[in-house]
Biotite code that builds the C-alpha atoms (Angstrom):
import biotite.structure as struc

atoms = struc.array([
    struc.Atom([3.959, 5.646, 16.062], chain_id="A", res_id=1, res_name="MET", atom_name="CA", element="C"),
    struc.Atom([1.661, 6.050, 12.521], chain_id="A", res_id=2, res_name="LYS", atom_name="CA", element="C"),
    struc.Atom([2.464, 5.019, 8.667], chain_id="A", res_id=3, res_name="LEU", atom_name="CA", element="C"),
    struc.Atom([1.483, 6.843, 6.015], chain_id="A", res_id=4, res_name="ALA", atom_name="CA", element="C"),
    struc.Atom([1.153, 5.797, 2.563], chain_id="A", res_id=5, res_name="CYS", atom_name="CA", element="C"),
    struc.Atom([1.427, 7.812, -0.673], chain_id="A", res_id=6, res_name="ILE", atom_name="CA", element="C"),
    struc.Atom([-0.584, 5.960, -4.100], chain_id="A", res_id=7, res_name="PHE", atom_name="CA", element="C"),
    struc.Atom([0.825, 7.404, -7.304], chain_id="A", res_id=8, res_name="LEU", atom_name="CA", element="C"),
    struc.Atom([-2.458, 6.895, -9.399], chain_id="A", res_id=9, res_name="LEU", atom_name="CA", element="C"),
    struc.Atom([-1.673, 8.446, -12.439], chain_id="A", res_id=10, res_name="LEU", atom_name="CA", element="C"),
    struc.Atom([0.932, 5.524, -13.124], chain_id="A", res_id=11, res_name="SER", atom_name="CA", element="C"),
    struc.Atom([-2.534, 3.113, -12.903], chain_id="A", res_id=12, res_name="PHE", atom_name="CA", element="C"),
    struc.Atom([-3.706, 4.836, -16.226], chain_id="A", res_id=13, res_name="ALA", atom_name="CA", element="C"),
    struc.Atom([-0.745, 4.498, -17.944], chain_id="A", res_id=14, res_name="LEU", atom_name="CA", element="C"),
    struc.Atom([1.173, 1.536, -16.568], chain_id="A", res_id=15, res_name="GLN", atom_name="CA", element="C"),
    struc.Atom([-1.850, -0.709, -15.722], chain_id="A", res_id=16, res_name="GLY", atom_name="CA", element="C"),
    struc.Atom([0.237, -0.708, -12.147], chain_id="A", res_id=17, res_name="ALA", atom_name="CA", element="C"),
    struc.Atom([-0.557, 1.283, -9.237], chain_id="A", res_id=18, res_name="ILE", atom_name="CA", element="C"),
    struc.Atom([2.855, 1.958, -7.346], chain_id="A", res_id=19, res_name="PRO", atom_name="CA", element="C"),
    struc.Atom([2.958, 3.499, -3.729], chain_id="A", res_id=20, res_name="GLY", atom_name="CA", element="C"),
    struc.Atom([5.283, 4.260, -1.134], chain_id="A", res_id=21, res_name="ILE", atom_name="CA", element="C"),
    struc.Atom([5.063, 3.570, 2.666], chain_id="A", res_id=22, res_name="VAL", atom_name="CA", element="C"),
    struc.Atom([6.458, 6.255, 4.967], chain_id="A", res_id=23, res_name="ASN", atom_name="CA", element="C"),
    struc.Atom([7.171, 6.421, 8.824], chain_id="A", res_id=24, res_name="GLY", atom_name="CA", element="C"),
    struc.Atom([5.718, 9.593, 10.957], chain_id="A", res_id=25, res_name="PRO", atom_name="CA", element="C"),
    struc.Atom([9.468, 11.131, 10.273], chain_id="A", res_id=26, res_name="ASP", atom_name="CA", element="C"),
    struc.Atom([8.739, 10.909, 6.322], chain_id="A", res_id=27, res_name="GLY", atom_name="CA", element="C"),
    struc.Atom([11.368, 8.556, 5.333], chain_id="A", res_id=28, res_name="LYS", atom_name="CA", element="C"),
    struc.Atom([10.654, 5.534, 3.527], chain_id="A", res_id=29, res_name="PRO", atom_name="CA", element="C"),
    struc.Atom([9.756, 2.021, 5.951], chain_id="A", res_id=30, res_name="LEU", atom_name="CA", element="C"),
    struc.Atom([11.108, -0.987, 3.941], chain_id="A", res_id=31, res_name="PRO", atom_name="CA", element="C"),
    struc.Atom([9.541, -4.131, 5.596], chain_id="A", res_id=32, res_name="GLY", atom_name="CA", element="C"),
    struc.Atom([5.890, -2.603, 5.766], chain_id="A", res_id=33, res_name="VAL", atom_name="CA", element="C"),
    struc.Atom([2.964, -5.356, 5.388], chain_id="A", res_id=34, res_name="ARG", atom_name="CA", element="C"),
    struc.Atom([0.570, -4.191, 2.250], chain_id="A", res_id=35, res_name="VAL", atom_name="CA", element="C"),
    struc.Atom([-2.602, -6.163, 1.850], chain_id="A", res_id=36, res_name="GLU", atom_name="CA", element="C"),
    struc.Atom([-5.355, -4.792, -0.563], chain_id="A", res_id=37, res_name="ILE", atom_name="CA", element="C"),
    struc.Atom([-8.979, -5.958, -0.416], chain_id="A", res_id=38, res_name="TYR", atom_name="CA", element="C"),
    struc.Atom([-12.059, -5.556, -2.702], chain_id="A", res_id=39, res_name="ALA", atom_name="CA", element="C"),
    struc.Atom([-14.866, -4.311, -0.699], chain_id="A", res_id=40, res_name="SER", atom_name="CA", element="C"),
    struc.Atom([-16.117, -8.012, -1.083], chain_id="A", res_id=41, res_name="SER", atom_name="CA", element="C"),
    struc.Atom([-13.749, -8.875, 1.697], chain_id="A", res_id=42, res_name="GLY", atom_name="CA", element="C"),
    struc.Atom([-11.455, -10.390, -1.120], chain_id="A", res_id=43, res_name="GLN", atom_name="CA", element="C"),
    struc.Atom([-7.653, -10.037, -1.149], chain_id="A", res_id=44, res_name="ILE", atom_name="CA", element="C"),
    struc.Atom([-6.155, -8.707, -4.230], chain_id="A", res_id=45, res_name="LEU", atom_name="CA", element="C"),
    struc.Atom([-2.640, -8.342, -3.290], chain_id="A", res_id=46, res_name="PHE", atom_name="CA", element="C"),
    struc.Atom([-0.348, -8.774, -0.325], chain_id="A", res_id=47, res_name="ALA", atom_name="CA", element="C"),
    struc.Atom([3.199, -8.002, -0.292], chain_id="A", res_id=48, res_name="GLY", atom_name="CA", element="C"),
    struc.Atom([5.903, -6.091, 1.830], chain_id="A", res_id=49, res_name="GLU", atom_name="CA", element="C"),
    struc.Atom([7.548, -2.475, 0.904], chain_id="A", res_id=50, res_name="THR", atom_name="CA", element="C"),
    struc.Atom([10.754, -3.335, -0.562], chain_id="A", res_id=51, res_name="ASN", atom_name="CA", element="C"),
    struc.Atom([14.325, -1.274, 0.859], chain_id="A", res_id=52, res_name="ALA", atom_name="CA", element="C"),
    struc.Atom([12.983, 2.195, -0.657], chain_id="A", res_id=53, res_name="GLU", atom_name="CA", element="C"),
    struc.Atom([9.679, 1.917, 1.160], chain_id="A", res_id=54, res_name="GLY", atom_name="CA", element="C"),
    struc.Atom([7.750, 1.140, -2.065], chain_id="A", res_id=55, res_name="ARG", atom_name="CA", element="C"),
    struc.Atom([5.650, -1.423, -3.604], chain_id="A", res_id=56, res_name="PHE", atom_name="CA", element="C"),
    struc.Atom([3.462, -2.312, -6.698], chain_id="A", res_id=57, res_name="GLU", atom_name="CA", element="C"),
    struc.Atom([-0.072, -3.388, -6.973], chain_id="A", res_id=58, res_name="TRP", atom_name="CA", element="C"),
    struc.Atom([-0.797, -5.018, -10.165], chain_id="A", res_id=59, res_name="PRO", atom_name="CA", element="C"),
    struc.Atom([-4.213, -3.787, -10.359], chain_id="A", res_id=60, res_name="ALA", atom_name="CA", element="C"),
    struc.Atom([-6.422, -6.270, -12.630], chain_id="A", res_id=61, res_name="SER", atom_name="CA", element="C"),
    struc.Atom([-10.022, -4.256, -11.596], chain_id="A", res_id=62, res_name="ARG", atom_name="CA", element="C"),
    struc.Atom([-11.064, -1.029, -10.772], chain_id="A", res_id=63, res_name="THR", atom_name="CA", element="C"),
    struc.Atom([-13.814, 0.142, -8.001], chain_id="A", res_id=64, res_name="GLY", atom_name="CA", element="C"),
    struc.Atom([-13.024, 0.431, -4.236], chain_id="A", res_id=65, res_name="SER", atom_name="CA", element="C"),
    struc.Atom([-10.462, -1.111, -2.000], chain_id="A", res_id=66, res_name="VAL", atom_name="CA", element="C"),
    struc.Atom([-9.279, -1.086, 1.441], chain_id="A", res_id=67, res_name="GLN", atom_name="CA", element="C"),
    struc.Atom([-6.048, -1.037, 1.721], chain_id="A", res_id=68, res_name="VAL", atom_name="CA", element="C"),
    struc.Atom([-4.306, -2.448, 5.238], chain_id="A", res_id=69, res_name="ARG", atom_name="CA", element="C"),
    struc.Atom([-0.384, -1.444, 6.464], chain_id="A", res_id=70, res_name="LEU", atom_name="CA", element="C"),
    struc.Atom([1.256, -3.019, 9.439], chain_id="A", res_id=71, res_name="SER", atom_name="CA", element="C"),
    struc.Atom([4.874, -3.468, 10.732], chain_id="A", res_id=72, res_name="LYS", atom_name="CA", element="C"),
    struc.Atom([6.103, -4.527, 14.141], chain_id="A", res_id=73, res_name="ALA", atom_name="CA", element="C"),
    struc.Atom([6.707, -1.231, 16.445], chain_id="A", res_id=74, res_name="GLY", atom_name="CA", element="C"),
    struc.Atom([4.017, 0.681, 14.614], chain_id="A", res_id=75, res_name="PHE", atom_name="CA", element="C"),
    struc.Atom([0.307, 1.409, 14.970], chain_id="A", res_id=76, res_name="THR", atom_name="CA", element="C"),
    struc.Atom([-1.682, -0.642, 11.744], chain_id="A", res_id=77, res_name="SER", atom_name="CA", element="C"),
    struc.Atom([-3.489, 1.621, 9.517], chain_id="A", res_id=78, res_name="ARG", atom_name="CA", element="C"),
    struc.Atom([-6.319, 1.092, 7.214], chain_id="A", res_id=79, res_name="GLU", atom_name="CA", element="C"),
    struc.Atom([-6.958, 3.201, 4.173], chain_id="A", res_id=80, res_name="LEU", atom_name="CA", element="C"),
    struc.Atom([-10.952, 3.078, 2.440], chain_id="A", res_id=81, res_name="VAL", atom_name="CA", element="C"),
])
């Protein structure tokens, strides 16, 4: 099964953080998904897990391109650029 991720980018400008939610193929939020965000240099910027509602929040402290990696046992890992 594949993971899906939705970022609410508008919140970044207003709150200085980027919240997101990870959904499964059935569209339901997934708790316990490992979320890793990397700079283009490969430096890890954030590592955490989604909460019981499939949500996470990255307290973004920099701008620029990032790579997001999502993983959970029983699902195909996903990388988003």
